[in-house]
C-alpha positions in Angstrom: -7.5 -10.2 -18.9 -3.9 -11.1 -19.6 -1.2 -9.6 -17.5 0.8 -9.0 -20.7 -1.5 -6.3 -22.2 -0.1 -2.8 -22.5 -1.8 0.0 -20.6 -3.4 1.2 -23.8 -4.9 -2.3 -24.4 -6.1 -2.6 -20.8 -7.8 0.8 -21.0 -9.5 0.0 -24.3 -11.0 -3.1 -22.8 -11.9 -1.3 -19.6 -13.6 1.6 -21.4 -15.0 0.2 -24.6 -15.7 2.8 -27.3 -13.4 5.4 -25.8 -11.6 7.6 -28.2 -7.8 6.9 -28.6 -7.0 10.5 -27.7 -8.8 10.2 -24.4 -7.0 6.9 -23.6 -3.7 8.6 -24.4 -4.6 11.6 -22.3 -5.7 9.3 -19.4 -2.3 7.5 -19.5 -0.4 10.9 -19.8 -2.4 12.4 -16.9 -1.7 9.5 -14.6 1.3 7.8 -13.2 2.0 4.1 -13.5 3.1 2.6 -10.2 4.3 -0.9 -9.3 3.6 -2.5 -5.9 4.7 -5.7 -4.3 2.3 -8.3 -3.0 0.6 -7.5 0.4 0.9 -3.7 -0.1 -2.0 -1.5 1.1 -2.9 0.9 -1.7 -5.6 2.7 0.3 -7.3 2.3 3.6 -10.9 2.3 4.6 -11.9 5.6 6.1 -9.0 7.6 4.6 -9.8 10.6 2.3 -9.0 9.7 -1.2 -7.5 11.8 -3.9 -6.6 9.1 -6.4 -8.4 6.9 -9.0 -6.8 3.6 -9.7 -6.9 1.3 -12.7 -5.3 -2.1 -12.4 -3.0 -2.8 -15.3 -1.4 -6.0 -14.0 -1.8 -8.2 -10.9 -4.7 -8.7 -8.4 -5.9 -6.8 -5.4 -8.5 -7.5 -2.7 -11.0 -5.1 -1.3 -11.8 -5.6 2.4 -14.0 -3.9 4.9 -14.1 -4.0 8.7 -17.5 -5.2 9.9 -18.7 -4.6 13.5 -15.3 -3.1 14.3 -13.7 -6.6 14.5 -14.3 -8.7 11.4 -12.4 -8.0 8.2 -14.5 -9.1 5.3 -13.4 -9.7 1.7 -15.7 -7.7 -0.5 -14.2 -8.6 -3.9 -11.0 -9.4 -5.8 -10.1 -7.0 -8.6 -8.1 -7.9 -11.7 -6.5 -6.1 -14.6 -9.0 -3.7 -16.2 -10.8 -3.2 -12.9 -10.7 0.2 -11.2 -11.4 1.6 -7.8 -11.4 4.9 -5.9 -14.0 6.6 -8.0 -16.6 7.0 -5.3 -14.2 8.7 -2.9 -13.4 11.2 -5.6 -16.9 11.8 -6.9 -18.4 12.3 -3.4 -15.4 13.6 -1.6 -16.0 10.8 0.9 -13.7 8.6 2.9 -12.6 5.3 1.3 -15.2 2.6 1.7 -12.7 -0.3 1.7 -9.1 -1.2 2.2 -7.4 -2.2 -1.0 -4.4 -4.5 -0.7 -2.3 -6.1 -3.5 -2.5 -9.9 -3.6 0.2 -10.3 -6.2 2.8 -7.9 -7.6 0.6 -5.2 -9.1 0.9 -2.4 -11.6 -1.7 0.4 -11.5 -2.4 3.6 -13.3 -3.0 6.3 -10.7 -5.0 9.4 -11.7 -5.3 12.3 -9.4 -8.7 13.9 -8.7 -8.4 16.9 -10.9 -7.4 14.9 -14.0 -10.0 12.3 -13.2 -12.8 14.9 -13.0 -11.6 16.5 -16.3 -11.7 13.1 -18.0 -15.2 12.4 -16.7 -16.4 15.7 -18.0 -15.1 15.0 -21.5 -15.7 11.3 -22.0 -19.1 9.7 -21.7 -17.5 6.3 -22.3 -15.5 6.6 -19.1 -18.6 7.9 -17.2 -20.8 5.1 -18.4 -18.2 2.4 -17.5 -17.9 3.9 -14.1 -21.6 4.0 -13.6 -21.9 0.3 -14.6 -19.2 -0.7 -12.2 -20.6 1.3 -9.3 -24.1 -0.1 -10.0 -22.7 -3.7 -10.1 -20.8 -3.1 -6.8 -23.9 -1.7 -5.1 -25.9 -4.7 -6.2 -23.2 -7.0 -4.8 -23.1 -5.1 -1.5 -26.9 -5.2 -1.3 -26.8 -9.0 -1.7 -24.1 -9.3 0.9 -26.2 -7.3 3.4 -29.2 -9.4 2.6 -27.2 -12.6 3.2 -25.9 -11.2 6.5 -29.4 -10.4 7.6 -30.5 -14.0 6.7 -27.7 -15.4 8.8 -28.5 -13.1 11.7 -32.3 -14.0 11.5 -31.4 -17.7 11.6 -29.1 -17.2 14.6 -31.9 -15.2 16.3 -34.5 -17.9 15.6 -32.1 -20.6 16.9 -31.5 -18.6 20.1 -35.2 -18.0 20.5 -35.9 -21.8 20.1 -33.2 -22.6 22.7 -34.7 -20.1 25.1 -38.1 -21.6 24.6 -36.8 -25.1 25.2 -34.9 -24.0 28.3 -38.0 -22.2 29.6 -40.1 -25.3 29.0 -37.6 -27.6 30.7 -37.5 -25.1 33.7 -41.2 -25.1 34.0 -41.3 -28.9 33.8 -38.7 -29.1 36.6 
């Protein structure tokens, strides 16, 4: 999606089929903010009260794994959104979101976001699709991690067996 699109055009692409009045209400109920590169917009574990739609720029979503490794989950571009799960479930943020390039976002507070969801099935369906895609991607990452750990465990077991054999031969 081009960085030169207006907020209205970005939202029409993000939420296809949405009524123009809902898009205008969405823009009016939110606040457009600009951030420099490398700015943290929200942190993993924090309680969230804001839904974000990227209008321009790129952000990365990262998560701390095993208390030490920072893993890149995804890169988000104009038209992508985040923060919906923290608002829907009143749960802490699942990832840290950091701008990669100078970024412009539409921030919508929880009350306005909930009201928009209640009135617009197009927004709700788009969010469900995005959440479903993210869950599939997270499941695949977990499966890939398990495969790596299983291979490491098999290698360690093989080395242990070889060492035990060498010891018994000695």
